[in-house]
C-alpha positions as CSV (number, residue, x, y, z in Angstrom):
1,M,6.3,30.8,-14.7
2,S,4.3,28.4,-17.0
3,I,6.3,25.1,-17.3
4,K,5.6,24.3,-20.8
5,G,8.4,23.6,-23.0
6,K,10.1,22.8,-19.6
7,T,12.0,19.6,-19.2
8,I,11.4,17.7,-15.6
9,I,12.9,14.5,-14.9
10,I,10.4,12.2,-12.5
11,T,11.7,9.2,-10.6
12,G,9.6,6.6,-9.5
13,A,7.4,7.5,-12.6
14,S,5.5,3.9,-12.8
15,S,2.7,4.3,-10.6
16,G,1.2,6.6,-7.8
17,I,2.2,9.9,-7.1
18,G,5.3,10.0,-10.2
19,E,2.5,8.5,-12.8
20,A,0.1,11.3,-11.8
21,T,2.5,14.1,-11.8
22,A,3.9,13.0,-14.9
23,K,0.6,13.3,-16.3
24,K,-0.4,16.7,-14.7
25,L,2.9,18.1,-16.0
26,S,2.9,16.8,-19.2
27,H,-0.7,17.9,-19.5
28,E,0.2,21.5,-19.0
29,G,3.2,21.7,-21.8
30,A,6.3,20.0,-20.0
31,N,8.6,17.5,-21.4
32,V,8.6,14.4,-18.9
33,V,11.4,12.3,-18.4
34,L,10.0,9.1,-17.0
35,S,12.2,6.9,-14.5
36,A,11.9,4.0,-12.6
37,R,13.0,0.3,-12.6
38,R,9.6,-1.2,-14.5
39,E,10.3,-0.1,-18.0
40,D,7.1,-2.1,-19.3
41,R,5.2,0.4,-17.0
42,L,7.0,3.9,-17.9
43,N,6.4,2.9,-21.6
44,S,2.8,2.7,-21.1
45,L,2.5,5.5,-19.6
46,K,4.6,7.3,-22.3
47,D,2.2,5.9,-25.0
48,E,-0.5,7.5,-22.6
49,I,1.1,11.0,-22.7
50,V,2.0,11.1,-26.5
51,K,-1.5,9.9,-27.3
52,N,-2.7,13.2,-25.5
53,G,-0.3,15.4,-27.3
54,G,2.3,15.4,-24.8
55,M,6.4,14.8,-25.2
56,A,8.1,12.3,-22.8
57,L,11.4,10.0,-23.0
58,V,11.6,6.5,-20.8
59,V,15.0,5.8,-19.3
60,P,14.8,3.4,-16.6
61,A,17.0,3.2,-13.5
62,D,17.8,2.5,-10.2
63,V,17.8,5.7,-7.9
64,T,20.1,3.8,-5.7
65,K,22.9,3.3,-8.6
66,K,24.8,6.7,-9.1
67,E,25.6,5.4,-12.5
68,D,21.8,5.0,-13.4
69,F,21.1,8.6,-12.8
70,K,24.2,9.5,-14.9
71,K,22.1,8.1,-17.9
72,V,19.2,9.6,-17.3
73,V,20.7,13.0,-17.1
74,S,22.7,12.1,-20.2
75,S,20.0,10.9,-22.0
76,T,17.7,13.8,-21.1
77,L,19.9,16.2,-22.4
78,E,20.5,14.5,-25.7
79,E,16.4,14.8,-26.4
80,F,15.8,18.0,-24.8
81,G,19.2,19.9,-24.4
82,S,18.3,21.1,-20.7
83,I,16.9,20.0,-17.5
84,E,14.5,22.4,-15.7
85,G,13.5,20.1,-12.8
86,I,13.7,17.0,-11.0
87,I,11.0,15.1,-8.6
88,N,12.8,12.8,-6.7
89,N,9.8,10.9,-5.7
90,A,10.7,7.3,-5.5
91,G,10.5,5.8,-1.9
92,L,9.3,2.6,0.3
93,M,7.7,2.3,3.3
94,P,7.7,-1.4,4.6
95,L,6.3,-0.3,8.3
96,S,8.0,-2.5,10.9
97,Y,7.9,-2.4,14.7
98,V,11.8,-2.2,15.5
99,K,11.3,-5.0,18.0
100,N,10.7,-7.3,15.3
101,L,14.4,-6.4,13.2
102,H,13.3,-6.3,9.7
103,T,17.0,-4.8,9.0
104,D,17.0,-5.9,5.5
105,E,13.6,-3.3,5.1
106,W,15.6,-0.6,7.2
107,D,18.6,-1.0,4.5
108,K,16.1,-0.7,1.3
109,M,14.5,2.3,2.9
110,I,18.0,4.1,3.8
111,N,19.0,3.5,0.0
112,V,16.2,4.2,-1.7
113,N,14.3,7.0,0.6
114,I,17.9,8.9,1.2
115,K,20.5,8.1,-1.2
116,G,18.1,8.0,-4.1
117,V,17.2,11.6,-3.1
118,T,20.9,12.6,-3.0
119,N,21.9,10.6,-6.0
120,G,19.3,12.4,-7.9
121,V,20.3,15.7,-6.6
122,S,24.0,15.1,-7.3
123,A,23.2,14.1,-10.8
124,V,21.3,17.1,-11.9
125,L,23.3,19.8,-9.9
126,P,26.0,20.6,-12.5
127,T,23.7,21.2,-15.1
128,M,21.6,23.6,-12.8
129,M,24.1,25.3,-11.7
130,E,25.2,26.4,-15.2
131,Q,22.1,27.4,-15.9
132,K,21.7,29.4,-12.8
133,S,18.0,28.2,-12.6
134,G,16.1,25.0,-11.9
135,N,13.6,23.2,-9.4
136,I,14.4,20.2,-7.1
137,V,11.1,18.8,-5.8
138,N,12.0,16.0,-2.8
139,I,8.9,13.8,-1.6
140,S,9.0,13.6,2.0
141,S,6.6,12.7,4.2
142,S,4.3,14.5,7.0
143,A,6.2,11.1,8.7
144,A,9.2,13.8,8.6
145,H,7.2,15.8,11.2
146,K,6.2,13.3,13.7
147,Y,6.5,9.7,14.6
148,Y,3.9,6.8,13.2
149,P,3.2,3.7,15.0
150,G,5.9,1.1,13.2
151,G,8.0,3.9,11.3
152,A,10.6,4.6,13.5
153,V,13.1,3.9,10.2
154,Y,10.7,5.4,7.8
155,C,10.2,8.7,9.6
156,A,13.8,9.0,10.3
157,T,14.5,9.0,6.4
158,K,11.8,11.4,5.8
159,A,13.2,13.8,8.0
160,A,16.7,13.3,6.4
161,V,15.0,14.1,3.0
162,K,13.5,17.2,4.8
163,M,16.3,18.3,6.3
164,F,18.5,17.9,3.2
165,T,16.0,20.0,1.3
166,E,15.9,22.8,3.3
167,G,19.6,22.9,3.1
168,L,19.9,22.9,-0.5
169,R,17.4,25.8,-0.7
170,A,19.6,27.5,1.7
171,E,22.7,27.0,-0.4
172,L,21.4,26.9,-4.0
173,A,18.3,29.0,-3.9
174,P,20.1,32.6,-3.2
175,H,23.4,31.9,-5.1
176,Y,22.3,29.7,-8.3
177,G,18.9,30.6,-8.6
178,I,18.2,26.7,-8.0
179,N,14.5,26.9,-6.2
180,V,14.0,23.4,-3.7
181,T,10.9,22.3,-2.3
182,S,9.8,19.4,-0.1
183,I,6.2,18.3,-0.4
184,D,5.3,16.6,2.9
185,P,2.0,14.2,2.2
186,G,0.1,12.3,5.1
187,F,-1.7,9.1,3.9
188,V,-1.9,8.9,0.1
189,S,-3.7,5.8,-1.9
190,T,-0.9,4.7,-3.3
191,E,1.4,1.0,-3.5
192,L,3.2,2.1,-1.1
193,T,1.5,0.1,1.6
194,D,1.9,-3.1,-0.4
195,T,5.6,-3.3,0.8
196,I,4.6,-3.7,4.5
197,T,5.4,-7.4,5.5
198,D,5.4,-6.9,9.6
199,D,1.9,-9.0,10.0
200,E,1.9,-6.8,13.5
201,I,1.8,-3.5,12.0
202,K,-0.4,-4.9,9.0
203,K,-3.2,-5.6,12.0
204,D,-2.5,-2.4,14.1
205,M,-3.1,-0.4,11.1
206,E,-6.1,-2.0,9.9
207,P,-8.8,0.0,11.3
208,M,-7.3,3.5,10.1
209,F,-7.2,2.3,6.5
210,K,-10.8,1.0,7.1
211,E,-11.9,4.8,8.6
212,L,-9.6,7.2,6.4
213,T,-10.2,8.7,3.5
214,P,-6.9,9.0,2.0
215,L,-5.5,11.6,-0.3
216,Q,-5.1,10.7,-4.4
217,A,-1.9,10.8,-6.0
218,E,-3.4,13.2,-8.3
219,D,-3.6,15.9,-5.0
220,I,0.2,15.6,-4.7
221,A,0.4,16.1,-8.5
222,E,-1.4,19.3,-8.0
223,A,0.7,20.3,-5.3
224,I,4.2,19.7,-7.3
225,Y,2.5,21.6,-10.0
226,Y,1.7,24.7,-7.8
227,S,5.7,24.5,-6.7
228,L,6.9,24.8,-10.1
229,N,4.3,27.1,-11.2
230,Q,5.8,30.3,-9.3
231,P,7.9,33.0,-10.6
232,K,11.3,32.6,-9.8
233,R,11.5,35.1,-7.1
234,A,9.5,32.9,-5.1
235,N,10.7,29.8,-3.6
236,I,7.9,27.3,-2.2
237,N,9.7,25.8,0.4
238,D,7.5,23.4,2.2
239,V,4.3,21.9,1.1
240,Y,2.4,19.9,3.9
241,I,-0.8,18.0,2.9
242,M,-2.9,15.8,5.0
243,P,-6.0,14.0,4.3
244,T,-9.1,16.0,5.7
245,D,-10.0,13.4,8.4
246,Q,-6.8,12.1,9.0
247,E,-6.0,13.2,12.9
248,Q,-2.4,12.2,13.3
């Protein structure tokens, strides 16, 4: 199934996986709706997409705010008339050891990584249910499958996203024709690690960062495109993608 002419909302589109996915999907002919908090970055991305012949709409939003998501949906429908997909990509990863009690960072992760996904789903679902079609792609992580040092809260948020995604698939796909996918990457070279403030975990992770060849955001964009570019009868439940030389 071609995504040409389909309208896809992408959260966290100002950098990393979101930015790479917007470029990939627009190149394949989709209308992309770019959402994040950094409007200047979104406008630069839109200019690049339009220059290359694509279609893009910028709607700044904070995924933790339901009202912002309502604006994203209403603006999308006004501009393109339909919503065929959403990529719930916005996320934070300020890893820290539990004993160091970075509780404000725990709260931010829960709000962005979990509530950001549930808010996105609830915003687009009425439209997709009425259409009896659509694709929901949630960016989880390999951290949903196993604990990583310093990742107790982060792993918990991504496990929640993964289970929520499976629940969505079971409830929506058979009855409303809405396909739902979890994308579970290992270590990806993005801005995520910039949010780590715990000096202890930074020091402990330094050897891994030096030795590991990480995935690139474009690798995840290809996985997302693969999940979207399937016939309606085929639901890609889960894409688990790891760097070749990542052991854990």
